[in-house]
Structures are given as structure tokens and as C-alpha cells.
C-alpha positions in Angstrom: 78.3 36.2 -177.8 80.6 33.1 -177.4 81.9 34.5 -174.1 78.3 35.0 -172.7 77.2 31.5 -173.8 80.1 30.0 -172.0 80.1 32.2 -168.9 83.4 33.9 -169.7 83.9 37.3 -168.1 86.5 40.1 -168.3 87.7 39.0 -171.7 89.5 41.2 -174.1 90.2 41.0 -177.8 93.9 41.1 -178.4 95.1 43.2 -181.3 97.4 41.7 -183.9 100.8 41.2 -182.3 102.7 41.6 -185.5 103.6 45.3 -186.1 101.9 47.0 -189.0 105.3 47.5 -190.7 105.4 43.8 -191.4 102.3 44.1 -193.6 103.9 46.9 -195.7 104.7 45.9 -199.3 108.2 47.3 -198.8 108.9 44.7 -196.2 107.6 41.6 -198.0 110.5 39.4 -198.9 112.7 40.9 -201.5 115.6 38.5 -201.0 119.2 39.3 -200.9 121.4 39.7 -203.9 124.4 37.8 -202.8 123.3 34.6 -204.5 123.3 32.8 -201.2 120.2 31.6 -199.3 120.0 33.6 -196.1 118.8 32.1 -192.8 117.8 34.5 -190.1 117.2 34.1 -186.4 116.0 37.1 -184.4 116.0 36.6 -180.6 117.8 37.6 -177.4 121.1 35.7 -177.1 120.4 33.1 -174.4 120.3 29.4 -173.8 116.4 29.2 -173.9 116.5 30.7 -177.5 119.1 28.0 -178.3 121.0 29.7 -181.1 123.6 27.0 -180.4 121.3 24.4 -182.0 120.8 26.5 -185.1 124.5 27.2 -185.4 125.3 23.5 -185.1 122.6 22.5 -187.6 124.0 25.1 -190.1 127.5 23.6 -189.9 126.2 20.0 -190.1 124.0 20.7 -193.1 125.4 20.1 -196.6 124.9 23.7 -197.7 126.7 25.1 -200.8 125.9 28.7 -200.8 124.3 29.9 -197.5 124.6 32.6 -194.9 123.3 32.4 -191.3 122.4 35.7 -189.6 121.7 36.1 -185.9 120.1 39.3 -184.6 120.1 39.7 -180.8 119.6 42.6 -178.5 122.7 42.6 -176.3 126.3 41.4 -176.2 126.6 38.8 -173.4 128.4 35.7 -172.4 126.1 33.5 -174.4 126.9 35.4 -177.6 130.6 35.2 -176.9 130.2 31.4 -176.4 128.4 31.2 -179.8 131.3 33.0 -181.5 133.8 30.6 -179.9 131.7 27.6 -181.0 131.5 28.9 -184.5 135.3 29.0 -184.8 135.5 25.4 -183.4 132.8 24.1 -185.8 134.6 25.8 -188.7 137.7 23.7 -187.9 135.8 20.5 -187.1 133.6 20.6 -190.2 136.5 21.9 -192.4 134.0 24.4 -193.7 134.1 28.1 -194.1 130.5 29.1 -193.8 129.3 32.7 -193.5 127.8 33.5 -190.1 126.9 37.0 -188.9 126.1 38.0 -185.3 124.3 41.4 -184.9 123.5 43.3 -181.7 121.8 46.5 -180.8 120.0 46.8 -184.2 117.3 49.4 -184.6 113.8 48.2 -185.5 114.3 49.4 -189.1 117.5 47.3 -189.4 115.6 44.3 -188.1 112.9 45.0 -190.8 115.6 45.1 -193.4 117.0 41.7 -192.3 113.6 40.2 -192.5 113.2 41.6 -196.0 116.6 40.3 -197.2 116.3 36.8 -195.7 114.9 33.7 -197.2 114.3 31.4 -194.2 113.5 32.2 -190.6 115.0 29.6 -188.2 114.2 29.1 -184.5 115.9 26.7 -182.1 114.0 27.9 -179.0 113.5 25.5 -176.2 110.3 27.1 -174.8 107.8 29.6 -176.2 104.1 30.3 -175.8 103.0 32.1 -179.0 106.2 33.1 -180.8 105.6 36.4 -182.6 108.8 36.2 -184.7 107.3 33.2 -186.6 104.3 35.4 -187.5 106.6 38.3 -188.5 108.6 36.0 -190.8 105.5 34.6 -192.4 104.1 38.1 -192.9 107.3 38.8 -194.9 106.8 35.7 -197.1 109.7 33.8 -195.6 109.9 30.0 -195.1 110.0 29.1 -191.3 111.9 26.2 -189.7 111.4 25.9 -185.9 111.6 23.6 -183.0 108.1 22.4 -181.9 107.5 25.0 -179.2 104.3 26.8 -178.0 101.6 26.9 -180.6 103.9 26.6 -183.6 102.5 23.1 -184.5 99.2 24.9 -185.2 100.7 27.3 -187.7 100.4 26.3 -191.3 103.5 25.9 -193.4 106.1 25.8 -190.7 108.7 23.0 -191.0 109.2 21.5 -187.5 112.7 20.3 -186.5 113.1 18.7 -183.1 116.9 18.4 -183.2 120.1 19.4 -184.9 119.8 16.7 -187.6 116.2 17.6 -188.5 117.0 21.3 -188.6 120.0 20.7 -190.8 118.0 18.6 -193.2 115.3 21.3 -193.4 118.0 23.9 -194.2 119.3 21.6 -197.0 115.8 21.1 -198.4 115.1 24.8 -198.5 118.5 25.6 -200.1 117.7 23.2 -202.9 114.1 24.3 -203.3 
């Protein structure tokens, strides 16, 4: 009725973009058993997704027992640059922090990572309607994100516009 009243034509109702598996009780956040808070970022490895910001924030943050997990879809130059940066940050910050880089994971392995992780982090420079935020929320995870797309309209997301803000959000969530 709304469409008719406002002269809209050719409209379609979009189905839920989050896969049904994310609503399965088996996938709802179970946590990991390492005793460490686990931060997760699922995205293609590239400069727009800005994993570099997340990595820098993780090393700047005063975290005592944390792990950062990246899950991308292909090995590329950007990923190799992240690995090199991680080694540099480890030396600069005099900190040995646990960082894992994954590639070519199956959808089931991605589901497992969501279920094991505590916080979803996103450093993206540009998004429209990021589905990964919705997937993380469906799993019961906290979400920290740059203010991209429609994220500012989503309840409960901690917005972090820069490395310092993201690092502080990570600290807050580790201590929560």
C-alpha cells in the first residue's frame, strides 16, 4: 500500500540477507575456550576493507589476553603487506599479540569462527549495507565498526572513526 500511495513502481521486497545458518542455535555465540577475547574481521583482503586499521588498533590497544582473527578469501599483495606490518608492529610495540590470517575458508569454517569469536571488528572505508555486521549480531557478538554505510542506524554497534577509537573500544570490550 505504501508504494501505491507514493507512486512507487517495480518495487520488490528483499529477503533477509543474512543466511539462515546464522539464526541456528548452534551458531549463536559459544565463545572460545582459550581464555582470550577473540576479535574477528571477515572481509576480502584489500585497502577498502582496511584490515590495516584494525591491525594497528589491536597493537595500540592495551590488551592483556586477546586474539585477532582475519578471514579473507584470497592470498594477495595486501595480505602479504598485513603480515609484514604485523611483524613491524610486534617490534615497535614490544608486544607479542596473537594474530591469525585465514584464506580460502569454507562457509562452515566461517560459521565456526563467528561462533567462537567475541567481538566483530570492521575497519572498512566504504560500505552500503554491510551484511557482516548483521551476521555478527545474529551470532550475539559485540560489533565495533568504522561509521560506514547504514551502520550508524544499527543499534548496539560501537562506532570507531580512527585507530585510537577502535583501540579504546577493544580495551573496553576486553574489560567488560
